[in-house]
DRENKOLKE-664577 format. One record per atom (N, C-alpha, C): x, y, z. Coordinates in steps of 0.2 Angstrom, whole numbers, padded with zeros to 4 digits, always signed. Example, Ala and Ser with C-alpha at 12.3 -4.5 7.8 and 13.67 -1.06 7.14 Angstrom:
+0066-0028+0039 +0062-0022+0039 +0066-0016+0039 +0064-0011+0035 +0068-0005+0036 +0064+0000+0039 
END
This chain:
-0428-0231-0017 -0426-0229-0011 -0418-0228-0009 -0418-0224-0002 -0412-0221-0001 -0410-0223+0006 -0403-0226+0007 -0400-0228+0013 -0395-0222+0015 -0394-0218+0020 -0391-0214+0022 -0384-0215+0028 -0380-0212+0027 -0376-0214+0032 -0372-0207+0035 -0373-0205+0041 -0373-0199+0044 -0365-0198+0045 -0364-0191+0046 -0356-0190+0047 -0355-0188+0054 -0350-0184+0055 -0347-0184+0062 -0339-0186+0062 -0336-0186+0058 -0329-0187+0057 -0327-0196+0060 -0333-0200+0060 -0332-0207+0061 -0330-0206+0070 -0333-0201+0073 -0333-0199+0080 -0338-0200+0083 -0342-0197+0080 -0349-0193+0083 -0354-0194+0078 -0359-0191+0080 -0365-0191+0074 -0371-0196+0076 -0377-0195+0073 -0383-0199+0074 -0387-0199+0068 -0392-0205+0068 -0395-0205+0062 -0402-0201+0061 -0403-0198+0067 -0410-0195+0067 -0411-0187+0066 -0405-0184+0065 -0405-0176+0066 -0409-0173+0061 -0412-0167+0061 -0417-0164+0057 -0415-0163+0051 -0409-0160+0049 -0408-0157+0043 -0407-0164+0038 -0406-0170+0039 -0407-0175+0035 -0412-0181+0035 -0416-0180+0041 -0421-0185+0042 -0426-0185+0036 -0429-0192+0034 -0432-0193+0027 -0439-0191+0027 -0443-0188+0030 -0449-0186+0031 -0451-0182+0024 -0448-0178+0022 -0449-0174+0015 -0448-0179+0009 -0443-0184+0009 -0441-0188+0005 -0448-0193+0003 -0450-0195+0010 -0456-0200+0011 -0462-0199+0007 -0463-0192+0007 -0469-0189+0004 -0468-0189-0002 -0463-0187-0004 -0461-0188-0012 -0461-0196-0016 -0463-0201-0012 -0463-0208-0012 -0457-0212-0012 -0453-0209-0008 -0446-0213-0007 -0447-0216+0000 -0444-0222-0001 -0442-0226+0006 -0436-0223+0009 -0435-0222+0014 -0429-0219+0017 -0426-0223+0023 -0420-0226+0022 -0417-0230+0028 -0410-0226+0032 -0411-0223+0038 -0406-0220+0041 -0403-0225+0046 -0395-0225+0047 -0392-0230+0051 -0388-0227+0056 -0387-0231+0062 -0382-0230+0066 -0376-0235+0066 -0370-0233+0067 -0364-0237+0065 -0360-0236+0072 -0356-0239+0075 -0351-0239+0078 -0346-0234+0076 -0343-0231+0082 -0340-0223+0080 -0333-0225+0084 -0328-0221+0082 -0321-0220+0086 -0318-0226+0088 -0317-0227+0095 -0313-0233+0096 -0316-0239+0096 -0323-0238+0097 -0328-0245+0097 -0330-0247+0088 -0327-0242+0084 -0329-0244+0077 -0323-0244+0072 -0317-0242+0076 -0310-0241+0070 -0305-0243+0075 -0305-0246+0080 -0300-0247+0083 -0296-0255+0080 -0289-0254+0077 -0287-0260+0074 -0281-0263+0079 -0282-0270+0080 -0277-0274+0084 -0277-0281+0080 -0270-0283+0081 -0269-0290+0079 -0272-0295+0083 -0274-0294+0089 -0277-0299+0093 -0285-0298+0091 -0288-0294+0091 -0294-0293+0087 -0295-0297+0080 -0289-0295+0077 -0290-0300+0069 -0289-0306+0071 -0286-0308+0075 -0285-0317+0077 -0292-0319+0079 -0295-0315+0082 -0302-0318+0086 -0307-0318+0080 -0306-0314+0075 -0311-0313+0070 -0311-0320+0064 -0316-0323+0063 -0316-0328+0057 -0314-0326+0052 -0313-0320+0049 -0312-0317+0044 -0305-0313+0043 -0301-0312+0050 -0296-0310+0050 -0295-0302+0050 -0302-0298+0051 -0303-0293+0050 -0302-0289+0056 -0300-0282+0056 -0300-0277+0063 -0299-0271+0060 -0303-0265+0063 -0301-0258+0062 -0307-0256+0057 -0310-0259+0054 -0317-0257+0050 -0324-0260+0053 -0324-0259+0060 -0331-0262+0062 -0337-0257+0061 -0335-0252+0061 -0340-0245+0058 -0343-0248+0051 -0339-0249+0047 -0340-0251+0039 -0344-0258+0040 -0343-0262+0044 -0345-0269+0043 -0353-0267+0047 -0354-0262+0052 -0361-0260+0054 -0365-0258+0047 -0362-0254+0043 -0365-0251+0038 -0367-0257+0032 -0363-0261+0031 -0364-0267+0027 -0369-0272+0030 -0370-0272+0036 -0375-0276+0039 -0381-0272+0039 -0382-0266+0039 -0388-0263+0038 -0390-0263+0030 -0385-0263+0025 -0387-0264+0019 -0390-0270+0018 -0386-0276+0020 -0390-0283+0020 -0396-0282+0023 -0398-0281+0029 -0404-0279+0031 -0409-0276+0027 -0406-0271+0023 -0412-0268+0018 -0414-0274+0012 -0409-0276+0010 -0410-0281+0005 -0415-0287+0007 -0414-0289+0013 -0418-0294+0016 -0425-0292+0018 -0427-0286+0020 -0433-0284+0024 -0436-0278+0021 -0433-0274+0018 -0436-0268+0013 -0442-0269+0010 -0443-0274+0007 -0449-0277+0003 -0456-0275+0008 -0455-0277+0013 -0460-0277+0018 -0462-0270+0020 -0457-0266+0019 -0460-0258+0021 -0462-0256+0013 -0462-0259+0007 -0464-0255+0001 -0458-0253-0002 -0451-0255+0000 -0445-0254-0005 -0443-0258-0009 -0440-0257-0013 -0437-0261-0020 -0429-0262-0018 -0428-0269-0014 -0419-0270-0013 -0416-0270-0019 -0419-0270-0026 -0415-0270-0032 -0414-0262-0036 -0417-0258-0030 -0417-0250-0033 -0414-0246-0027 -0408-0247-0024 -0405-0244-0017 -0400-0240-0019 -0402-0234-0017 -0396-0228-0018 -0393-0226-0011 -0387-0227-0010 -0383-0225-0004 -0380-0219-0004 -0382-0215+0001 -0380-0208+0003 -0376-0206+0008 -0372-0202+0009 -0369-0200+0016 -0367-0193+0014 -0365-0190+0020 -0361-0183+0021 -0356-0184+0025 -0351-0179+0023 -0345-0179+0028 -0342-0186+0028 -0341-0188+0034 -0337-0194+0035 -0341-0200+0032 -0348-0199+0033 -0352-0203+0029 -0352-0204+0023 -0350-0199+0019 -0348-0199+0013 -0342-0203+0010 -0337-0201+0015 -0331-0205+0014 -0332-0212+0015 -0337-0214+0019 -0339-0222+0021 -0342-0224+0014 -0346-0220+0011 -0349-0221+0005 -0343-0224-0001 -0339-0219-0001 -0334-0220-0007 -0329-0225-0005 -0329-0227+0001 -0325-0233+0002 -0329-0240+0001 -0336-0240+0003 -0340-0245+0001 -0341-0247-0006 -0340-0242-0011 -0340-0243-0018 -0335-0247-0020 -0330-0248-0016 -0324-0251-0017 -0322-0259-0013 -0327-0260-0010 -0327-0265-0005 -0330-0273-0009 -0327-0277-0008 -0328-0283-0011 -0335-0286-0007 -0337-0284-0001 -0343-0286+0003 -0349-0282+0000 -0349-0276-0004 -0355-0273-0005 -0358-0275-0012 -0355-0280-0016 -0357-0281-0023 -0365-0284-0022 -0369-0280-0027 -0376-0280-0027 -0380-0276-0021 -0379-0273-0017 -0381-0271-0011 -0384-0264-0013 -0381-0261-0017 -0384-0254-0019 -0382-0252-0027 -0385-0248-0030 -0386-0247-0037 -0383-0240-0039 -0383-0235-0034 -0381-0227-0035 -0378-0225-0029 -0374-0219-0029 -0371-0217-0024 -0373-0210-0024 -0373-0206-0018 -0373-0200-0018 -0368-0197-0011 -0364-0193-0014 -0358-0191-0009 -0357-0185-0008 -0359-0182-0001 -0359-0175+0000 -0352-0173+0004 -0347-0169+0002 -0342-0166+0005 -0336-0170+0009 -0334-0175+0006 -0330-0179+0007 -0330-0186+0003 -0323-0188+0002 -0322-0196+0000 -0315-0197+0001 -0314-0205+0001 -0307-0207+0001 -0304-0209-0006 -0305-0206-0010 -0304-0208-0017 -0298-0205-0019 -0295-0201-0017 -0288-0198-0019 -0283-0203-0018 -0277-0203-0021 -0272-0208-0020 -0269-0208-0013 -0269-0202-0009 -0267-0201-0002 -0274-0196+0001 -0279-0201+0004 -0284-0197+0006 -0283-0193+0012 -0286-0186+0011 -0285-0181+0015 -0286-0182+0023 -0291-0186+0025 -0293-0187+0033 -0298-0195+0031 -0299-0196+0037 -0305-0203+0038 -0301-0209+0035 -0295-0209+0033 -0292-0216+0032 -0285-0215+0033 -0282-0222+0034 -0274-0223+0035 -0274-0230+0033 -0267-0231+0032 -0265-0237+0030 -0265-0243+0036 -0265-0249+0036 -0265-0255+0040 -0261-0255+0046 -0255-0253+0043 -0249-0253+0047 -0250-0248+0052 -0252-0241+0050 -0252-0236+0054 -0259-0237+0059 -0265-0240+0057 -0270-0241+0061 -0267-0248+0066 -0264-0251+0066 -0262-0258+0070 -0256-0253+0076 -0253-0248+0073 -0248-0245+0078 -0252-0240+0082 -0257-0237+0079 -0262-0233+0085 -0265-0238+0089 -0267-0244+0087 -0271-0248+0093 -0265-0250+0098 -0259-0252+0096 -0254-0253+0100 -0254-0247+0106 -0252-0241+0103 -0251-0235+0107 -0256-0235+0112 -0264-0238+0109 -0270-0235+0115 -0269-0240+0120 -0268-0247+0118 -0267-0251+0124 -0261-0249+0129 -0255-0247+0127 -0250-0243+0131 -0253-0237+0134 -0256-0234+0132 -0260-0228+0136 -0262-0230+0142 -0267-0236+0141 -0271-0238+0148 -0268-0244+0150 -0260-0245+0149 -0257-0250+0153 -0260-0256+0152 -0263-0257+0146 -0265-0265+0145 -0260-0269+0142 -0260-0274+0143 -0256-0280+0140 -0259-0284+0135 -0266-0283+0135 -0270-0287+0130 -0277-0284+0128 -0280-0287+0123 -0287-0283+0122 -0291-0286+0128 -0292-0290+0131 -0295-0292+0136 -0294-0287+0142 -0288-0284+0143 -0288-0281+0148 -0290-0274+0146 -0290-0272+0140 -0294-0266+0137 -0300-0266+0138 -0304-0273+0138 -0311-0273+0139 -0314-0272+0145 -0308-0273+0151 -0312-0272+0157 -0312-0264+0159 -0309-0260+0154 -0309-0254+0156 -0316-0250+0154 -0319-0247+0158 -0327-0244+0157 -0326-0240+0150 -0332-0243+0146 -0334-0238+0140 -0334-0232+0141 -0336-0229+0147 -0336-0221+0146 -0330-0219+0148 -0326-0222+0149 -0318-0220+0149 -0315-0220+0142 -0316-0226+0138 -0313-0228+0131 -0316-0223+0126 -0322-0220+0127 -0326-0217+0122 -0321-0211+0122 -0318-0209+0125 -0314-0202+0125 -0308-0203+0119 -0306-0209+0117 -0301-0210+0114 -0304-0210+0105 -0311-0207+0104 -0314-0206+0098 -0308-0202+0093 -0305-0198+0096 -0301-0194+0092 -0294-0198+0089 -0293-0203+0092 -0287-0206+0090 -0288-0212+0085 -0295-0215+0086 -0297-0220+0082 -0304-0218+0078 -0302-0216+0072 -0308-0214+0068 -0307-0213+0060 -0303-0219+0058 -0301-0219+0052 -0302-0226+0048 -0305-0226+0042 -0306-0232+0037 -0299-0235+0037 -0298-0241+0036 -0292-0244+0034 -0292-0249+0030 -0286-0253+0027 -0286-0258+0022 -0286-0264+0026 -0290-0268+0028 -0291-0274+0034 -0289-0281+0029 -0290-0281+0023 -0290-0286+0018 -0297-0290+0019 -0301-0288+0021 -0309-0291+0021 -0313-0285+0019 -0314-0281+0023 -0319-0274+0020 -0316-0271+0015 -0310-0270+0015 -0304-0267+0009 -0300-0270+0008 -0298-0273+0002 -0291-0277+0001 -0286-0272-0002 -0288-0265-0003 -0284-0262-0007 -0287-0253-0005 -0283-0249-0007 -0285-0243-0005 -0291-0241-0011 -0295-0237-0011 -0300-0234-0015 -0298-0233-0022 -0293-0229-0021 -0289-0226-0027 -0285-0233-0031 -0282-0237-0028 -0281-0243-0032 -0286-0248-0035 -0292-0248-0032 -0298-0250-0034 -0300-0247-0039 -0301-0241-0039 -0302-0238-0046 -0297-0239-0052 -0291-0240-0050 -0286-0240-0054 -0287-0248-0058 -0287-0253-0054 -0289-0259-0057 -0296-0261-0059 -0300-0256-0059 -0307-0258-0060 -0311-0262-0056 -0309-0262-0050 -0313-0267-0046 -0318-0263-0042 -0317-0257-0041 -0322-0252-0039 -0330-0253-0042 -0335-0253-0038 -0342-0252-0041 -0342-0247-0047 -0346-0249-0052 -0347-0245-0058 -0355-0243-0058 -0356-0237-0054 -0362-0235-0052 -0363-0228-0054 -0369-0225-0056 -0370-0219-0056 -0368-0214-0050 -0366-0208-0051 -0363-0205-0046 -0365-0198-0046 -0368-0196-0040 -0371-0188-0037 -0365-0186-0033 -0362-0182-0032 -0357-0180-0027 -0356-0173-0028 -0353-0170-0022 -0351-0164-0023 -0349-0161-0017 -0349-0153-0017 -0345-0150-0011 -0347-0142-0010 -0346-0140-0006 -0349-0133-0003 -0344-0128-0004 -0346-0123-0004 -0341-0116-0006 -0337-0114-0001 -0339-0115+0006 -0334-0113+0011 -0335-0120+0016 -0332-0126+0014 -0332-0132+0018 -0327-0130+0023 -0321-0127+0022 -0316-0127+0028 -0318-0122+0033 -0322-0118+0032 -0323-0112+0038 -0324-0113+0044 -0328-0118+0046 -0329-0120+0054 -0324-0123+0056 -0318-0127+0052 -0314-0130+0056 -0307-0126+0056 -0307-0120+0054 -0301-0115+0055 -0302-0108+0058 -0308-0108+0062 -0309-0103+0066 -0304-0101+0070 -0302-0106+0075 -0297-0105+0078 -0289-0105+0077 -0288-0106+0071 -0283-0107+0067 -0282-0105+0060 -0286-0098+0060 -0284-0096+0053 -0279-0092+0052 -0278-0089+0046 -0271-0086+0044 -0272-0078+0045 -0267-0075+0045 -0266-0068+0044 -0261-0067+0039 -0259-0059+0038 -0253-0058+0033 -0247-0060+0037 -0247-0061+0043 -0240-0062+0047 -0238-0069+0047 -0244-0073+0046 -0242-0081+0046 -0244-0085+0040 -0247-0081+0036 -0249-0085+0030 -0244-0087+0024 -0238-0084+0024 -0233-0088+0020 -0231-0094+0023 -0230-0094+0030 -0229-0099+0033 -0231-0105+0033 -0239-0104+0034 -0244-0109+0032 -0243-0113+0027 -0242-0109+0021 -0241-0110+0014 -0235-0115+0013 -0230-0113+0017 -0223-0117+0016 -0223-0123+0019 -0227-0124+0025 -0227-0129+0029 -0232-0134+0026 -0237-0133+0022 -0242-0136+0019 -0239-0139+0013 -0236-0135+0008 -0235-0137+0002 -0227-0138-0001 -0222-0136+0004 -0216-0138+0003 -0212-0135-0003 -0210-0140-0008 -0207-0136-0013 -0212-0133-0018 -0219-0135-0018 -0223-0132-0022 -0227-0125-0020 -0224-0122-0012 -0227-0117-0010 -0228-0111-0015 -0221-0110-0018 -0222-0104-0022 -0227-0104-0028 -0229-0110-0030 -0234-0110-0035 -0241-0108-0031 -0242-0111-0024 -0249-0109-0022 -0249-0102-0020 -0243-0099-0018 -0243-0091-0016 -0243-0087-0022 -0242-0090-0028 -0242-0086-0035 -0250-0086-0037 -0253-0092-0035 -0261-0093-0037 -0265-0089-0031 -0263-0089-0025 -0267-0086-0020 -0263-0081-0016 -0261-0075-0019 -0256-0070-0016 -0261-0066-0011 -0258-0064-0005 -0262-0060-0001 -0257-0054+0001 -0262-0047+0001 -0258-0041+0004 -0261-0039+0010 -0266-0041+0012 -0269-0039+0018 -0271-0045+0022 -0274-0044+0029 -0276-0049+0033 -0282-0053+0030 -0286-0049+0027 -0293-0051+0025 -0291-0056+0020 -0286-0055+0015 -0285-0059+0009 -0283-0066+0011 -0278-0064+0016 -0274-0071+0020 -0279-0075+0023 -0284-0073+0026 -0289-0076+0028 -0293-0081+0025 -0296-0077+0019 -0300-0080+0014 -0296-0084+0010 -0289-0084+0008 -0286-0088+0004 -0284-0094+0009 -0283-0094+0014 -0282-0099+0019 -0289-0104+0019 -0293-0100+0020 -0300-0105+0020 -0301-0109+0013 -0301-0105+0008 -0301-0108+0002 -0297-0114+0000 -0291-0114+0003 -0285-0118+0002 -0287-0124+0006 -0288-0123+0013 -0288-0128+0017 -0296-0132+0014 -0300-0128+0012 -0308-0131+0009 -0305-0136+0004 -0301-0135-0001 -0299-0138-0006 -0295-0144-0005 -0290-0143+0000 -0286-0149+0001 -0289-0154+0007 -0293-0152+0011 -0297-0156+0015 -0302-0160+0013 -0307-0155+0009 -0312-0159+0006 -0315-0160-0001 -0312-0154-0005 -0315-0153-0012 -0311-0158-0016 -0303-0158-0017 -0300-0162-0021 -0302-0169-0021 -0303-0173-0017 -0306-0179-0017 -0311-0179-0023 -0316-0176-0022 -0321-0176-0028 -0320-0175-0034 -0314-0171-0034 -0312-0169-0042 -0308-0177-0044 -0305-0180-0039 -0302-0187-0040 -0308-0192-0042 -0313-0191-0038 -0319-0197-0039 -0322-0195-0046 -0322-0188-0048 -0325-0187-0055 -0321-0190-0060 -0315-0190-0061 -0311-0193-0066 -0311-0200-0065 -0311-0203-0059 -0312-0210-0059 -0319-0213-0062 -0322-0209-0061 -0330-0211-0062 -0330-0211-0070 -0328-0205-0073 -0328-0204-0081 -0324-0209-0084 -0319-0210-0080 -0314-0216-0083 -0317-0224-0084 -0322-0223-0080 -0327-0230-0079 -0332-0230-0083 -0333-0223-0086 -0338-0225-0092 -0346-0222-0087 -0346-0221-0080 -0353-0221-0077 -0356-0213-0078 -0362-0212-0077 -0364-0205-0077 -0362-0202-0070 -0359-0196-0071 -0358-0193-0065 -0360-0186-0065 -0363-0184-0058 -0366-0177-0059 -0364-0174-0052 -0359-0168-0053 -0354-0167-0047 -0356-0159-0046 -0358-0158-0041 -0361-0151-0038 -0356-0147-0034 -0358-0139-0034 -0354-0134-0031 -0359-0130-0027 -0360-0131-0022 -0365-0129-0017 -0364-0121-0015 -0368-0114-0017 -0365-0110-0016 -0369-0105-0013 -0375-0109-0011 -0382-0103-0008 -0380-0101-0001 -0381-0095+0000 -0380-0093+0006 -0386-0090+0010 -0387-0092+0017 -0393-0090+0021 -0392-0088+0026 -0396-0087+0032 -0395-0084+0038 -0392-0089+0043 -0391-0095+0040 -0389-0101+0046 -0382-0103+0045 -0381-0109+0042 -0376-0112+0039 -0371-0110+0033 -0377-0108+0029 -0375-0106+0021 -0372-0110+0018 -0365-0109+0015 -0362-0114+0012 -0356-0117+0016 -0356-0117+0022 -0352-0120+0026 -0352-0129+0026 -0348-0132+0029 -0348-0140+0029 -0354-0141+0032 -0358-0145+0028 -0366-0147+0030 -0371-0144+0030 -0369-0137+0026 -0375-0132+0026 -0379-0134+0020 -0378-0140+0015 -0382-0141+0010 -0386-0147+0011 -0387-0149+0017 -0391-0155+0020 -0398-0154+0019 -0399-0148+0023 -0406-0146+0024 -0410-0143+0018 -0407-0142+0013 -0409-0142+0006 -0411-0149+0002 -0405-0152+0002 -0405-0158-0001 -0410-0163+0002 -0411-0162+0008 -0415-0168+0011 -0423-0165+0012 -0424-0158+0010 -0431-0154+0010 -0432-0153+0017 -0427-0151+0021 -0430-0151+0029 -0429-0143+0031 -0430-0138+0027 -0430-0132+0029 -0435-0131+0032 -0434-0128+0040 -0442-0127+0043 -0446-0123+0039 -0453-0125+0041 -0459-0120+0037 -0458-0114+0040 -0457-0112+0047 -0458-0106+0049 -0451-0102+0051 -0446-0105+0048 -0439-0101+0048 -0437-0095+0046 -0436-0091+0048 -0435-0083+0045 -0427-0084+0043 -0424-0090+0043 -0417-0089+0042 -0416-0090+0033 -0422-0093+0031 -0422-0095+0024 -0426-0091+0020 -0425-0089+0014 -0430-0085+0010 -0434-0090+0005 -0438-0088+0002 -0442-0091-0004 -0437-0094-0009 -0432-0090-0010 -0426-0092-0015 -0422-0099-0013 -0421-0100-0006 -0420-0105-0003 -0424-0111-0003 -0431-0109-0002 -0434-0115-0003 -0436-0118-0010 -0435-0113-0015 -0436-0116-0022 -0431-0120-0023 -0424-0117-0020 -0418-0122-0022 -0419-0129-0019 -0422-0129-0014 -0422-0136-0009 -0428-0140-0013 -0432-0138-0016 -0439-0142-0020 -0435-0144-0026 -0431-0141-0030 -0428-0142-0035 -0421-0149-0033 -0418-0148-0028 -0413-0152-0026 -0417-0159-0024 -0422-0159-0021 -0426-0164-0018 -0427-0167-0024 -0430-0164-0030 -0432-0167-0036 -0427-0172-0039 -0420-0167-0038 -0416-0170-0043 -0413-0177-0038 -0413-0177-0032 -0411-0184-0029 -0417-0189-0030 -0424-0187-0029 -0428-0192-0030 -0428-0195-0038 -0426-0191-0043 -0425-0194-0050 -0419-0197-0050 -0413-0195-0047 -0409-0199-0047 -0408-0205-0043 -0412-0206-0037 -0413-0212-0034 -0416-0217-0037 -0421-0214-0042 -0426-0219-0046 -0423-0221-0052 -0419-0216-0056 -0417-0217-0064 -0410-0217-0063 -0405-0215-0059 -0399-0215-0061 -0397-0207-0064 -0402-0203-0065 -0403-0196-0068 -0406-0191-0065 -0402-0186-0062 -0405-0181-0058 -0412-0178-0063 -0412-0178-0069 -0416-0175-0073 -0423-0179-0074 -0423-0186-0071 -0428-0190-0072 -0429-0192-0079 -0434-0197-0079 -0435-0200-0087 -0439-0195-0091 -0437-0196-0097 -0440-0190-0102 -0447-0191-0103 -0449-0197-0101 -0457-0199-0102 -0461-0198-0096 -0458-0196-0092 -0461-0194-0085 -0466-0188-0086 -0472-0187-0082 -0475-0182-0081 -0471-0175-0078 -0466-0177-0073 -0462-0173-0069 -0456-0170-0073 -0454-0173-0078 -0449-0172-0082 -0447-0165-0083 -0442-0161-0079 -0441-0154-0081 -0447-0150-0076 -0448-0154-0070 -0453-0149-0065 -0451-0154-0059 -0452-0149-0053 -0453-0152-0047 -0460-0155-0046 -0460-0159-0040 -0467-0161-0039 -0473-0156-0037 -0469-0149-0036 -0473-0143-0034 -0475-0139-0040 -0471-0142-0046 -0472-0138-0052 -0468-0133-0054 -0463-0132-0050 -0457-0126-0052 -0454-0131-0057 -0450-0125-0062 -0445-0127-0067 -0439-0131-0063 -0437-0136-0067 -0432-0140-0065 -0426-0140-0070 -0421-0134-0070 -0416-0134-0073 -0412-0140-0075 -0409-0141-0081 -0407-0148-0084 -0400-0147-0079 -0398-0153-0077 -0393-0154-0074 -0388-0160-0079 -0384-0157-0082 -0381-0161-0088 -0374-0165-0084 -0374-0171-0085 -0368-0175-0083 -0361-0172-0085 -0357-0173-0080 -0349-0172-0082 -0347-0175-0088 -0344-0170-0091 -0340-0172-0098 -0333-0172-0096 -0330-0169-0093 -0324-0169-0089 -0322-0167-0083 -0318-0167-0078 -0317-0164-0072 -0316-0157-0072 -0315-0153-0077 -0314-0146-0076 -0320-0142-0075 -0326-0144-0077 -0332-0141-0076 -0335-0144-0071 -0341-0140-0067 -0345-0142-0063 -0352-0138-0062 -0358-0142-0058 -0364-0139-0059 -0364-0134-0052 -0365-0128-0053 -0365-0124-0046 -0373-0123-0045 -0375-0126-0038 -0380-0126-0036 -0382-0121-0031 -0386-0116-0034 -0388-0111-0031 -0395-0108-0032 -0398-0102-0032 -0404-0099-0035 -0405-0100-0042 -0399-0098-0045 -0397-0099-0053 -0393-0105-0054 -0394-0111-0055 -0390-0117-0055 -0387-0115-0063 -0380-0117-0065 -0378-0117-0070 -0371-0121-0070 -0369-0123-0076 -0362-0127-0077 -0357-0122-0076 -0352-0121-0073 -0346-0118-0072 -0340-0121-0071 -0334-0117-0073 -0328-0120-0072 -0327-0122-0064 -0324-0128-0064 -0322-0130-0058 -0316-0124-0053 -0319-0122-0049 -0316-0117-0046 -0309-0118-0043 -0308-0124-0041 -0301-0124-0039 -0296-0129-0044 -0297-0128-0050 -0295-0131-0055 -0286-0131-0055 -0284-0124-0055 -0277-0123-0054 -0273-0126-0048 -0277-0126-0042 -0274-0128-0036 -0274-0136-0037 -0280-0140-0040 -0279-0146-0040 -0273-0149-0045 -0271-0144-0051 -0266-0147-0053 -0259-0147-0050 -0258-0142-0045 -0252-0142-0040 -0253-0149-0037 -0260-0150-0034 -0260-0156-0029 -0260-0162-0033 -0260-0163-0039 -0260-0168-0044 -0253-0171-0044 -0248-0164-0045 -0240-0165-0046 -0237-0168-0039 -0241-0165-0032 -0237-0166-0027 -0239-0174-0025 -0246-0176-0027 -0247-0183-0026 -0245-0189-0032 -0242-0186-0037 -0239-0190-0042 -0245-0193-0047 -0250-0189-0049 -0255-0191-0054 -0251-0189-0060 
END
C-alpha cells in the first residue's frame, strides 16, 4: 500500500489533486492514502512559548507531526480497508518529498513504513537548498513574526484572525531540528547511521527549475554576475563548465544550474547515503516531453500515478506507455522493494496491460542514473561535474 504526502513548498497544496490521486493504483490492487497536513505558519512556526506548552518540548514541525499521526492512523486502521500495515510505502513530491526524506530520519517513524518514494526534492544534503532551517533560525523567524504583528505573546498572536496569519506562509515553511521530531539534521542522521535503512525510489525531472525562474532568468548581460553571486570562489569553475556566448545559452545554462542546485543535488546526496547504508536505491531522471508540463517540476506525477486523462490530446500513446510502465514500477516497488517485481511473478517484466517492462537496475554508484522516457536506459548522471563543485563548496 502507498501513503502519499503532497507538495506545495509547505505553504499550499491539497491531497486530492487529479495528477496524483490514487484511482489507477487502486485498480492495480493497491490501497492508497493521501493526507492533508498543517502548512505555512500553522504548520511550521517555531516559538519558545509553544515549546514550553508542549509535553514533548517541540515546536516548528507541526506539519511533520500531522504526517506522523497519519502514518500511525494507517497502522491502526488500514487493515479494515484491506491494507497491510506491515507493508507501507511512503511517497511524496516536491515539499512532500522533502518531508519523506526528513521522516526517514525521525525517531518517531520507526516501524511506520518500509519503503520510500521521493520525487523532486530532499533535505538530505549537508546544507539543504530549501524547505529546511536550523532551530535557532526557526525561533528567530518566529520572534520576528510576533514583532510584525505587535504581539508580546503567543496568546496575543492567537487572537489575530487566521485569515490574516495565513499570509505568513512564505515566512514559515521550513522543517527544523526541534529535538523531538528531528534530533539532528538528516545529513547527520545518515552519517551516524540512525536514518531508516529502507529501499529508496527517488529522482528528478530534466527541467525542475524552469517554472521558478520565468521572471528572473539569465541573459548574456547578467549571466556571469548571477554565477559569481551564487558560487563565489568557485564561479570560474562553473563558468568553464557552462560557458555562454548568446542569450539563449545563458538562459538554458542558468535553468540547468538552478535546477541542479535547488532540486537535484539533494538526490545525488541521498543516493550516496543509501548506497553507503547498503539499501537498494533506484534513482530516475525523467525527461519525457508532452503538450502540458513536460519534464518541468511536478510533470512526472501524472505518469507515475497513472492519471493521464483518457481524452487528453496533450499526451501521445508513447506517453501512455511510459505511464503504464512507471505505474508498474511503482506497484512492484511498493510490493517488493524492487520496481522490477518478483522473478516468480506472472507480471515480471510486463505491465498489467502486457507491455514490456524494461529492467530498472539498482544504483551501483552515484555517477549513473536511470533515464525515464519512452526509451528508458541507464545513463551517466547529467550534472556530475557540477555536483563535484557543489561537494567542494559544502565540504564533502
